KEBAFI-522325 format. One record per residue (C-alpha): residue in one letter; chain; y, z, x. Coordinates in nm, 4 decimals, decimal comma, padded with zeros to 6 digits, always signed. Layout:
! KEBAFI-522325
+---------+--------+----------+----------+----------+
| residuo | cadena |        Y |        Z |        X |
+---------+--------+----------+----------+----------+
|       A |      A |        Y |        Z |        X |
...
+---------+--------+----------+----------+----------+
! end
This chain:
! KEBAFI-522325
+---------+--------+----------+----------+----------+
| residuo | cadena |        Y |        Z |        X |
+---------+--------+----------+----------+----------+
|       M |      A | +02,8968 | -01,6930 | +01,1506 |
|       R |      A | +03,0339 | -01,4033 | +01,3192 |
|       F |      A | +02,7309 | -01,1533 | +01,3595 |
|       D |      A | +02,9106 | -00,9386 | +01,5798 |
|       A |      A | +03,1508 | -00,8432 | +01,3149 |
|       I |      A | +02,8823 | -00,6848 | +01,0655 |
|       T |      A | +02,8538 | -00,3154 | +01,0618 |
|       L |      A | +02,6230 | -00,0693 | +00,9340 |
|       K |      A | +02,8605 | +00,0368 | +00,6265 |
|       Q |      A | +02,8730 | -00,3250 | +00,5239 |
|       L |      A | +02,4673 | -00,3546 | +00,5198 |
|       R |      A | +02,4685 | -00,0387 | +00,3507 |
|       A |      A | +02,6998 | -00,1317 | +00,0809 |
|       L |      A | +02,4943 | -00,4504 | +00,0225 |
|       L |      A | +02,1699 | -00,2533 | +00,0169 |
|       A |      A | +02,3121 | -00,0146 | -00,2578 |
|       V |      A | +02,4796 | -00,2860 | -00,4907 |
|       A |      A | +02,1456 | -00,4698 | -00,4571 |
|       D |      A | +01,9298 | -00,1558 | -00,5639 |
|       T |      A | +02,1930 | -00,0571 | -00,8344 |
|       G |      A | +02,3327 | -00,3909 | -00,9519 |
|       S |      A | +02,6545 | -00,2188 | -00,9781 |
|       L |      A | +02,9452 | -00,1909 | -00,7566 |
|       T |      A | +03,0341 | +00,1532 | -00,9279 |
|       M |      A | +02,6666 | +00,2849 | -00,8975 |
|       A |      A | +02,6750 | +00,1974 | -00,5625 |
|       A |      A | +03,0103 | +00,3660 | -00,4853 |
|       D |      A | +02,8513 | +00,6756 | -00,6448 |
|       L |      A | +02,5296 | +00,6331 | -00,4316 |
|       L |      A | +02,7238 | +00,6322 | -00,1215 |
|       H |      A | +03,0172 | +00,8846 | -00,2218 |
|       Q |      A | +03,2622 | +00,6204 | -00,1862 |
|       T |      A | +03,4849 | +00,3968 | -00,4284 |
|       P |      A | +03,4076 | +00,0768 | -00,5937 |
|       P |      A | +03,7162 | -00,0913 | -00,4189 |
|       T |      A | +03,5677 | +00,0123 | -00,0882 |
|       I |      A | +03,2308 | -00,1246 | -00,1669 |
|       H |      A | +03,3918 | -00,4574 | -00,2846 |
|       S |      A | +03,5747 | -00,4712 | +00,0485 |
|       Q |      A | +03,2828 | -00,3914 | +00,2403 |
|       I |      A | +03,0509 | -00,6882 | +00,0667 |
|       K |      A | +03,3507 | -00,9284 | +00,1082 |
|       N |      A | +03,3924 | -00,8717 | +00,4745 |
|       L |      A | +03,0121 | -00,8811 | +00,5170 |
|       E |      A | +03,0317 | -01,2340 | +00,3367 |
|       G |      A | +03,3225 | -01,3416 | +00,5574 |
|       A |      A | +03,1055 | -01,2369 | +00,8642 |
|       V |      A | +02,8092 | -01,4465 | +00,7624 |
|       G |      A | +03,0155 | -01,7408 | +00,6116 |
|       E |      A | +02,8014 | -01,7138 | +00,2678 |
|       A |      A | +02,8104 | -01,5650 | -00,0658 |
|       L |      A | +02,5461 | -01,2692 | -00,0791 |
|       L |      A | +02,5699 | -01,1341 | -00,4263 |
|       Q |      A | +02,5992 | -01,3328 | -00,7549 |
|       K |      A | +02,6305 | -01,2318 | -01,1327 |
|       A |      A | +02,2990 | -01,2000 | -01,2782 |
|       S |      A | +02,2400 | -01,4742 | -01,5407 |
|       D |      A | +02,2119 | -01,2113 | -01,8247 |
|       G |      A | +02,5458 | -01,0621 | -01,7132 |
|       S |      A | +02,3695 | -00,7180 | -01,6604 |
|       G |      A | +02,4996 | -00,6834 | -01,2831 |
|       F |      A | +02,4690 | -00,8289 | -00,9353 |
|       Q |      A | +02,1719 | -00,9707 | -00,7610 |
|       P |      A | +02,1487 | -01,1299 | -00,4343 |
|       T |      A | +02,1705 | -01,4970 | -00,3749 |
|       L |      A | +01,9117 | -01,6532 | -00,1216 |
|       A |      A | +02,1461 | -01,5745 | +00,2042 |
|       G |      A | +02,1850 | -01,2349 | +00,0203 |
|       Q |      A | +01,7956 | -01,1756 | +00,0302 |
|       E |      A | +01,7813 | -01,2718 | +00,3881 |
|       M |      A | +02,0592 | -01,0055 | +00,4849 |
|       L |      A | +01,8780 | -00,7461 | +00,2597 |
|       A |      A | +01,5509 | -00,8015 | +00,4607 |
|       A |      A | +01,7486 | -00,7564 | +00,7966 |
|       A |      A | +01,9095 | -00,4557 | +00,6708 |
|       Q |      A | +01,6159 | -00,2853 | +00,5223 |
|       R |      A | +01,4541 | -00,3602 | +00,8875 |
|       I |      A | +01,7578 | -00,1951 | +01,0497 |
|       E |      A | +01,7306 | +00,1109 | +00,8376 |
|       A |      A | +01,3621 | +00,1186 | +00,9039 |
|       N |      A | +01,4284 | +00,1131 | +01,2936 |
|       L |      A | +01,7017 | +00,3823 | +01,2689 |
|       S |      A | +01,4783 | +00,6169 | +01,0685 |
|       H |      A | +01,1941 | +00,5575 | +01,2985 |
|       A |      A | +01,4111 | +00,6336 | +01,5985 |
|       E |      A | +01,5237 | +00,9469 | +01,4315 |
|       R |      A | +01,1835 | +01,0653 | +01,3380 |
|       Q |      A | +01,0764 | +00,9952 | +01,7256 |
|       I |      A | +01,3967 | +01,1808 | +01,8577 |
|       T |      A | +01,3396 | +01,4744 | +01,6285 |
|       A |      A | +00,9758 | +01,5089 | +01,7495 |
|       L |      A | +01,0674 | +01,4763 | +02,0810 |
|       T |      A | +01,3271 | +01,7590 | +02,0666 |
|       Q |      A | +01,0341 | +01,9778 | +01,9134 |
|       G |      A | +00,8450 | +01,9104 | +02,1923 |
|       R |      A | +00,6122 | +01,6651 | +02,0664 |
|       R |      A | +00,5205 | +01,3227 | +02,2040 |
|       G |      A | +00,6272 | +01,1363 | +01,8822 |
|       H |      A | +00,5942 | +01,0772 | +01,5142 |
|       V |      A | +00,3653 | +00,8507 | +01,3541 |
|       V |      A | +00,3952 | +00,7275 | +00,9812 |
|       L |      A | +00,0394 | +00,6364 | +00,8502 |
|       G |      A | +00,0558 | +00,4443 | +00,5291 |
|       T |      A | -00,2613 | +00,3905 | +00,3176 |
|       V |      A | -00,3384 | +00,1989 | +00,0030 |
|       S |      A | -00,4039 | +00,4460 | -00,2925 |
|       T |      A | -00,7950 | +00,3857 | -00,2929 |
|       A |      A | -00,8123 | +00,5425 | +00,0610 |
|       K |      A | -00,6254 | +00,8758 | -00,0697 |
|       Y |      A | -00,9890 | +01,0248 | -00,1188 |
|       F |      A | -01,0809 | +01,0406 | +00,2423 |
|       V |      A | -00,7552 | +00,9810 | +00,4571 |
|       P |      A | -00,6615 | +01,3311 | +00,4310 |
|       R |      A | -00,9651 | +01,4560 | +00,6279 |
|       L |      A | -00,8738 | +01,1552 | +00,8946 |
|       V |      A | -00,5356 | +01,3443 | +00,9230 |
|       R |      A | -00,6746 | +01,6844 | +00,9663 |
|       L |      A | -00,9007 | +01,5331 | +01,2563 |
|       L |      A | -00,6041 | +01,3824 | +01,4238 |
|       Q |      A | -00,4250 | +01,6815 | +01,3899 |
|       D |      A | -00,7051 | +01,8680 | +01,6140 |
|       R |      A | -00,7521 | +01,5764 | +01,8472 |
|       I |      A | -00,3699 | +01,4848 | +01,9079 |
|       P |      A | -00,1708 | +01,8154 | +01,8134 |
|       D |      A | +00,1298 | +01,7171 | +01,9843 |
|       V |      A | +00,1841 | +01,4007 | +01,7891 |
|       E |      A | +00,3303 | +01,4640 | +01,4081 |
|       I |      A | +00,1569 | +01,2353 | +01,1412 |
|       S |      A | +00,3322 | +01,1847 | +00,8149 |
|       L |      A | +00,0998 | +01,0340 | +00,5294 |
|       R |      A | +00,2335 | +00,7837 | +00,2809 |
|       V |      A | +00,0138 | +00,6412 | -00,0245 |
|       A |      A | +00,1215 | +00,3365 | -00,2267 |
|       N |      A | -00,0475 | +00,0146 | -00,3736 |
|       R |      A | -00,1479 | -00,2587 | -00,1317 |
|       S |      A | +00,1797 | -00,4602 | -00,2241 |
|       D |      A | +00,4008 | -00,1695 | -00,1424 |
|       V |      A | +00,1986 | -00,0876 | +00,1889 |
|       M |      A | +00,2458 | -00,4460 | +00,3284 |
|       Q |      A | +00,6303 | -00,4554 | +00,2534 |
|       A |      A | +00,6506 | -00,1247 | +00,4342 |
|       L |      A | +00,4561 | -00,2658 | +00,7182 |
|       N |      A | +00,7152 | -00,5785 | +00,7443 |
|       R |      A | +01,0122 | -00,3738 | +00,7271 |
|       G |      A | +00,8780 | -00,1031 | +00,9834 |
|       D |      A | +00,8558 | +00,2015 | +00,7716 |
|       Y |      A | +00,4852 | +00,2519 | +00,8408 |
|       D |      A | +00,3579 | +00,2598 | +01,1923 |
|       L |      A | +00,0055 | +00,2195 | +01,1201 |
|       A |      A | -00,1644 | +00,1759 | +00,7771 |
|       I |      A | -00,5145 | +00,1572 | +00,6280 |
|       M |      A | -00,6407 | -00,0775 | +00,3743 |
|       G |      A | -00,9000 | -00,3278 | +00,2944 |
|       R |      A | -00,8704 | -00,6770 | +00,3488 |
|       P |      A | -00,5947 | -00,7240 | +00,6424 |
|       P |      A | -00,2737 | -00,8838 | +00,5036 |
|       R |      A | -00,1589 | -01,2305 | +00,5953 |
|       G |      A | +00,1346 | -01,2775 | +00,8271 |
|       V |      A | +00,2392 | -01,1225 | +01,1473 |
|       I |      A | +00,0668 | -00,8289 | +01,2591 |
|       H |      A | -00,0124 | -00,6846 | +01,6014 |
|       R |      A | -00,3577 | -00,5682 | +01,5537 |
|       A |      A | -00,6488 | -00,5095 | +01,2713 |
|       I |      A | -00,8930 | -00,2526 | +01,3703 |
|       P |      A | -01,2050 | -00,2263 | +01,1909 |
|       L |      A | -01,3015 | +00,1147 | +01,0778 |
|       G |      A | -01,6213 | +00,1065 | +00,8478 |
|       P |      A | -01,7926 | -00,0310 | +00,5443 |
|       H |      A | -01,6041 | +00,0079 | +00,2157 |
|       P |      A | -01,8722 | -00,0329 | -00,0867 |
|       H |      A | -01,7658 | -00,1271 | -00,4340 |
|       G |      A | -01,9801 | -00,1065 | -00,7322 |
|       I |      A | -02,0091 | -00,0630 | -01,0959 |
|       V |      A | -01,9725 | +00,3017 | -01,2204 |
|       L |      A | -02,1111 | +00,4315 | -01,5939 |
|       P |      A | -02,2035 | +00,7643 | -01,7396 |
|       P |      A | -02,5352 | +00,8774 | -01,6611 |
|       D |      A | -02,6699 | +00,8315 | -02,0098 |
|       H |      A | -02,5590 | +00,4829 | -02,0513 |
|       P |      A | -02,8526 | +00,2427 | -02,1015 |
|       L |      A | -02,7697 | +00,0262 | -01,7973 |
|       A |      A | -02,7987 | +00,3357 | -01,5932 |
|       Q |      A | -03,1632 | +00,3698 | -01,6596 |
|       E |      A | -03,2455 | +00,0450 | -01,5298 |
|       D |      A | -03,3527 | -00,0910 | -01,1964 |
|       G |      A | -03,1560 | -00,3944 | -01,2154 |
|       Y |      A | -02,9514 | -00,5555 | -01,4843 |
|       D |      A | -02,9248 | -00,8429 | -01,7258 |
|       P |      A | -02,6014 | -01,0143 | -01,6406 |
|       D |      A | -02,5648 | -01,1177 | -02,0155 |
|       R |      A | -02,6105 | -00,7690 | -02,1200 |
|       L |      A | -02,3458 | -00,6369 | -01,8450 |
|       L |      A | -02,0807 | -00,8880 | -01,9647 |
|       Q |      A | -02,1031 | -00,7463 | -02,2980 |
|       E |      A | -01,9495 | -00,4282 | -02,1820 |
|       T |      A | -01,5906 | -00,3252 | -02,1504 |
|       F |      A | -01,4535 | -00,3262 | -01,7863 |
|       L |      A | -01,1584 | -00,0868 | -01,7139 |
|       S |      A | -00,9719 | -00,2465 | -01,4842 |
|       R |      A | -00,6984 | -00,2032 | -01,2188 |
|       E |      A | -00,3768 | -00,3947 | -01,2618 |
|       E |      A | -00,3173 | -00,7714 | -01,1714 |
|       G |      A | -00,3100 | -00,8048 | -00,7790 |
|       S |      A | -00,4930 | -00,4926 | -00,6910 |
|       G |      A | -00,7652 | -00,5513 | -00,4372 |
|       T |      A | -01,0338 | -00,3814 | -00,6410 |
|       R |      A | -00,9325 | -00,6067 | -00,9368 |
|       I |      A | -00,9418 | -00,9090 | -00,7251 |
|       L |      A | -01,3075 | -00,8060 | -00,6354 |
|       M |      A | -01,4044 | -00,7401 | -00,9726 |
|       E |      A | -01,3169 | -01,0709 | -01,1002 |
|       R |      A | -01,4962 | -01,2577 | -00,8190 |
|       F |      A | -01,8203 | -01,0598 | -00,9063 |
|       I |      A | -01,7729 | -01,1300 | -01,2539 |
|       E |      A | -01,7393 | -01,4901 | -01,1770 |
|       R |      A | -02,0426 | -01,5230 | -00,9708 |
|       L |      A | -02,2327 | -01,3552 | -01,2573 |
|       A |      A | -02,1230 | -01,6237 | -01,5209 |
|       E |      A | -01,8382 | -01,8911 | -01,4215 |
|       G |      A | -01,5535 | -01,9117 | -01,6580 |
|       H |      A | -01,6478 | -01,5849 | -01,8511 |
|       S |      A | -01,4248 | -01,3145 | -01,9065 |
|       P |      A | -01,5251 | -00,9921 | -02,0540 |
|       N |      A | -01,3379 | -00,7778 | -02,2372 |
|       K |      A | -01,0790 | -00,5614 | -01,9900 |
|       V |      A | -00,8872 | -00,2508 | -02,0501 |
|       V |      A | -00,6153 | -00,2499 | -01,7669 |
|       M |      A | -00,5315 | +00,1240 | -01,6424 |
|       P |      A | -00,2846 | +00,1952 | -01,3715 |
|       S |      A | -00,4971 | +00,4333 | -01,1163 |
|       N |      A | -00,8521 | +00,4870 | -01,0094 |
|       E |      A | -00,8194 | +00,8425 | -01,1301 |
|       T |      A | -00,7548 | +00,7203 | -01,4817 |
|       I |      A | -01,0327 | +00,4782 | -01,4806 |
|       K |      A | -01,2697 | +00,7499 | -01,3633 |
|       Q |      A | -01,1573 | +00,9782 | -01,6534 |
|       A |      A | -01,1870 | +00,6997 | -01,9097 |
|       V |      A | -01,5671 | +00,6306 | -01,7721 |
|       L |      A | -01,6684 | +01,0001 | -01,8246 |
|       A |      A | -01,4953 | +00,9737 | -02,1573 |
|       G |      A | -01,7338 | +00,6918 | -02,2583 |
|       L |      A | -01,4564 | +00,4411 | -02,2883 |
|       G |      A | -01,6509 | +00,1621 | -02,0766 |
|       I |      A | -01,7506 | +00,1027 | -01,7376 |
|       A |      A | -01,5586 | +00,0134 | -01,4141 |
|       F |      A | -01,5887 | -00,1543 | -01,0976 |
|       L |      A | -01,4552 | +00,0490 | -00,8423 |
|       S |      A | -01,4361 | +00,1532 | -00,4612 |
|       L |      A | -01,7487 | +00,3753 | -00,4386 |
|       H |      A | -01,5322 | +00,5890 | -00,1962 |
|       T |      A | -01,3262 | +00,7048 | -00,5054 |
|       V |      A | -01,6067 | +00,8150 | -00,6940 |
|       H |      A | -01,8215 | +00,9784 | -00,4387 |
|       D |      A | -01,7838 | +01,3194 | -00,5791 |
|       E |      A | -01,8708 | +01,2240 | -00,9216 |
|       V |      A | -02,1783 | +01,0263 | -00,8271 |
|       T |      A | -02,3104 | +01,2748 | -00,6171 |
|       S |      A | -02,2775 | +01,5731 | -00,8729 |
|       G |      A | -02,4268 | +01,3396 | -01,1360 |
|       R |      A | -02,1330 | +01,3104 | -01,3512 |
|       L |      A | -02,1104 | +00,9141 | -01,2960 |
|       A |      A | -02,4005 | +00,6740 | -01,2277 |
|       L |      A | -02,4064 | +00,3760 | -01,0054 |
|       L |      A | -02,5345 | +00,0314 | -01,1365 |
|       R |      A | -02,7992 | -00,0999 | -00,9491 |
|       G |      A | -02,9365 | -00,4659 | -00,8898 |
|       R |      A | -02,8329 | -00,7885 | -00,7689 |
|       D |      A | -02,5567 | -00,8242 | -00,5404 |
|       L |      A | -02,4535 | -00,4452 | -00,5843 |
|       P |      A | -02,2989 | -00,2819 | -00,3830 |
|       V |      A | -02,0194 | -00,5518 | -00,2891 |
|       M |      A | -01,9663 | -00,4511 | +00,0728 |
|       R |      A | -01,5900 | -00,4789 | +00,2388 |
|       H |      A | -01,4561 | -00,2978 | +00,5435 |
|       W |      A | -01,1421 | -00,0579 | +00,6088 |
|       Y |      A | -00,9081 | -00,1816 | +00,8645 |
|       L |      A | -00,6513 | +00,0145 | +01,0412 |
|       I |      A | -00,3189 | -00,2141 | +01,0802 |
|       T |      A | -00,0403 | -00,2132 | +01,3386 |
|       G |      A | +00,2517 | -00,3736 | +01,1887 |
|       A |      A | +00,4452 | -00,4570 | +01,4894 |
|       A |      A | +00,4310 | -00,8251 | +01,6067 |
|       E |      A | +00,4203 | -00,7373 | +01,9585 |
|       A |      A | +00,2567 | -00,5095 | +02,1678 |
|       D |      A | +00,5580 | -00,3463 | +02,3372 |
|       H |      A | +00,7130 | -00,2475 | +01,9961 |
|       V |      A | +00,4338 | +00,0028 | +01,9438 |
|       S |      A | +00,5358 | +00,3421 | +02,0396 |
|       P |      A | +00,3156 | +00,5538 | +02,2669 |
|       A |      A | +00,2280 | +00,7915 | +01,9949 |
|       T |      A | +00,1501 | +00,5431 | +01,7459 |
|       E |      A | -00,0704 | +00,3734 | +02,0267 |
|       M |      A | -00,2438 | +00,7050 | +02,0882 |
|       C |      A | -00,2786 | +00,7486 | +01,7373 |
|       A |      A | -00,4592 | +00,4070 | +01,6669 |
|       Q |      A | -00,6887 | +00,4647 | +01,9622 |
|       E |      A | -00,8021 | +00,8229 | +01,8254 |
|       I |      A | -00,8605 | +00,6770 | +01,4773 |
|       D |      A | -01,0803 | +00,3900 | +01,6423 |
|       A |      A | -01,2555 | +00,6625 | +01,8661 |
|       L |      A | -01,3637 | +00,8430 | +01,5419 |
|       S |      A | -01,5866 | +00,5594 | +01,4376 |
|       G |      A | -01,5253 | +00,6370 | +01,0562 |
|       V |      A | -01,6851 | +00,9729 | +01,0294 |
|       Y |      A | -01,4481 | +01,0622 | +00,7584 |
|       L |      A | -01,5617 | +00,8039 | +00,5450 |
|       P |      A | -01,7638 | +00,9255 | +00,2420 |
|       K |      A | -02,1325 | +00,8671 | +00,2900 |
|       F |      A | -02,3682 | +00,7013 | +00,0345 |
|       D |      A | -02,7513 | +00,6547 | -00,0167 |
|       L |      A | -02,7255 | +00,2839 | -00,1140 |
+---------+--------+----------+----------+----------+
! end
């Protein structure tokens, strides 16, 4: 292997082909010619000593080999590091201390804008960019180095620098205020399991908690579920009377407070979890001063930006 012969152009060619599956489309993306892209890939394979791309089994284009997947992961980390350096240098030239990218899972988008506003008041010389994605994408971005900090529920497995608890994260079942179950102080599990549950997609943290809650009520029982792509869609569906939903209560604070939605009361509700601030760097010396300052300020706020419930 001759890793000293690897260039950014080669790595970017590999990224482009992996993204598009095509030499021609990669060439268009990078404003080059297909023979140039082909040459960059071949030179990269020569330096690595392994084939990095192969024809897809259905003949639709190129896909990475196992060695190619490793090089793609390295290329993504390199691009993330360069982007990070660009953001920091730009912030410094503008007279700021630095730039921090704060990533959050979609459930947190209901309170994180308030947090960012508080941070702007407390550390005005640090520029903060907010990114919202699903849990899987947030974890991948942390691993690549695209995000400096992230807010999510259960901390991800793998190498992280730090997980700081921020405050309680209650989950519960929401339903229309005129629903028969909303009138009861408690609930019959058998009656509850007859309802249609409006649910997030497989792999969602909220979906996992919902399934654990249902399993505790009746082991092996699976109620009727309708999968929807977002908390907002689920809320509107509950308001329309299409079913009930197990959701983060921080996503329905306004609707519950105004009386447009009701909370189911009873055994094991709410299900309490916690929010965490995640620092993605494996080593403390990889965390920029601006990132460390931002993390300290978020910790010092002690969750004042989280919606409050009378539970």
